[in-house]
Phi, psi and omega in degrees: 000137177248126183247130174247132173246141187238125175230172178246017189239181180282134186287338186289339189245003188271088189283331172295316176297325179293317178298312182300313184294313176308310183305309186291317177301323179295335178264005173106358175285146173270119187241146172222133177252124184246130180217201190256147175236121171258171179301327180259016179295140181273159178310145179288140175287139180295132174230173178262022170226163185283148179229142182217128170247132176264122182286135169233151181253341171277140189259333180203173176076195186297319184301316175302310177299316182297317183295310185297312183294324177293317174294323175298315182296321174297322180295312182297327176306333187258359182271143171277129183197147174254335180225136173243135185229115175269136175264109182068175187293336194283000167229023185286323186295305178300326181291315178304310184298317174295316178299325176287312183301321185257004180065044179253161176286151179224149184221147176250115174257103185264097178292338178199169177276085201300317185287351182255006173301149178301315187288348172267309185295335180273002178237105192300309185295310181302317188290321183295325176295305185291333178293318178300309179302310186298309187286338174280319192256327178304317173304335174277358176255081186294326182263127178187173178207156181217184194260348182218158178294318182298316178294315175309319180289326175296315183293324179293312179295318186271328187237001179064031179244145177256095181268142171284157178253124174233098191289154183270081188244153174287163168293133177286125184230158169298131181284129176297161175294144193254123178232107179260117172279336179203167179272064186283151182259141181235134161242125183234135180138184174296131177271080184247165173303158175069015182259006169085018185293322177302334180260316181301313186289317171298327178302332182299338180299332180256013179235129190269053169201189181260149173247121183255128183245117180250110177146171178219167183168191193282354181248007185299312183298318177295324176300314180298323170295326179293323178297316176294316180301325185259005173062037183242026184299336179272345178266333185248113186250128186257120180261344185078194174289133179235134182299148182310317185292324179285324179297320177299320178293318181291321182291324179290341178270000186263157187259321182223148170255148174235139180218079184263145183221125174284135182277061181233111183096138179299329177303316177291320186290330186255011181299155166211083193297151172310310184304334181298315181277333176298317178300315176305314180296334176263011179055045179249114171306149184223161173255123179217186189265149176277063177254166197301316186291319176294317185300320184297313181285324178293337178281339176281314184221110175295100186237356185209160165276120177263138179250133180277327184230132178274095179228162178307310186294314179307315182289311178295324177298315182292325179290318185288332175300309182293323181293326187261332185264086181293330177298311178303310182302317182287330176292317178296321181299317180296323174293330177299317176304328178281318186296321184298332178292335180258318180266084178216162185297330179297332176276321183284333187289334180294324175297321178300305181300316180296323176300310180285332176294320182295317185294334188272350180291000000 
C-alpha cells in the first residue's frame, strides 16, 4: 500500500511526521512525505521513506497557501497512491479533490483544531475562510485521527466523525548522561502566536538564568522586539530552527521546560503540545497551563507546575520555584521517568499501524 502525506512545513524539522513515516515503512507500507521548499531550505536529511519538496516563492499568507495548494494538486494528480493523508486543514483541498477524482481513500491527520487557533479566530475574514473549509470538508474525511481526546470529541460533536487519538509522543530511548553547566530554561517548538511569549519574555526579568528558544514562526520578530523592549537580551537566546539531533542535545542540557498557551480559541484550550511530552521524555520538569489535557496527565503523573492564569508573576514564580525548590524538582523529575514509560511512541504507533492496516483491507 502506498501512502502520501502532505504538509506545509519543512520536512527536516517535523518529528511527528518522521515517526509516522518510519513506523509505516517498518510495517511494509510505501510512504512519501510531501512538503515545502523555500529559497533558504536546507538539503533534505536522508530517510528510509520517500520525500518530495515543492518549491514555492511566496513565504506567507494567502499567496503562499494558494501557490502551494495549486502546485500540490497538480503533483498529486500524477502520483501513484492508495491513501492520501492531509496534515491539518491547509492541504485538505488538494487531497480531497485528487482523492475524489482518482477514487482513492483519504485521511485527515489533525495536529490541531485548525479553525480554532488564536491566529485564526481573532481575524474574522481568515476565520470565516478556514471555518468554511473545516465544516465543509472534514465531514467528508470519515477516516482520521488527532492528538488529544478533547479535539476528537469536538470533531465528533461538530462534524459527526469518529477520529482516533494518536498522541504526539517521542520514541522511548535510553536517557543520555546529563551534564548541566547551568540551570537553563528551554522553549522548543514553533514561535507562533498564543504561545505565551508576550508573558514569558517580560517574566524573564525576574528569573536569574537563561531562556533558550529553539524554533521559528509567525511571532519570531515580535518576540525579538519584546526581548529588546524588556532589556533581557543577555537572558533570552534565539537558536532558530534546529535539526532534531541538535535539539535532543540542547534539551538534555536544559533544566526546565516551558509550554505556555493562551486560552484563546479551542485549539489552544484543548491542546496537547509535542513539547509537553518531549520534556517528559528528557525528565525535565516544566511549567505549563492548567488546561484539560495537561491537567489530566499531571493528575496521573505529577510532572509539571500548572498555572491557572498567564501573567508575568505566575510564570516567573513558577520558574523560580523549580529553580530553588530541589525537593519539588527531584520529585517531578522522578515522575517524568515513570510517565515516559506510558506516554511513548512504542505504545502509540500500534494504534497508527492498526488504523492504516484497516484502511488497506
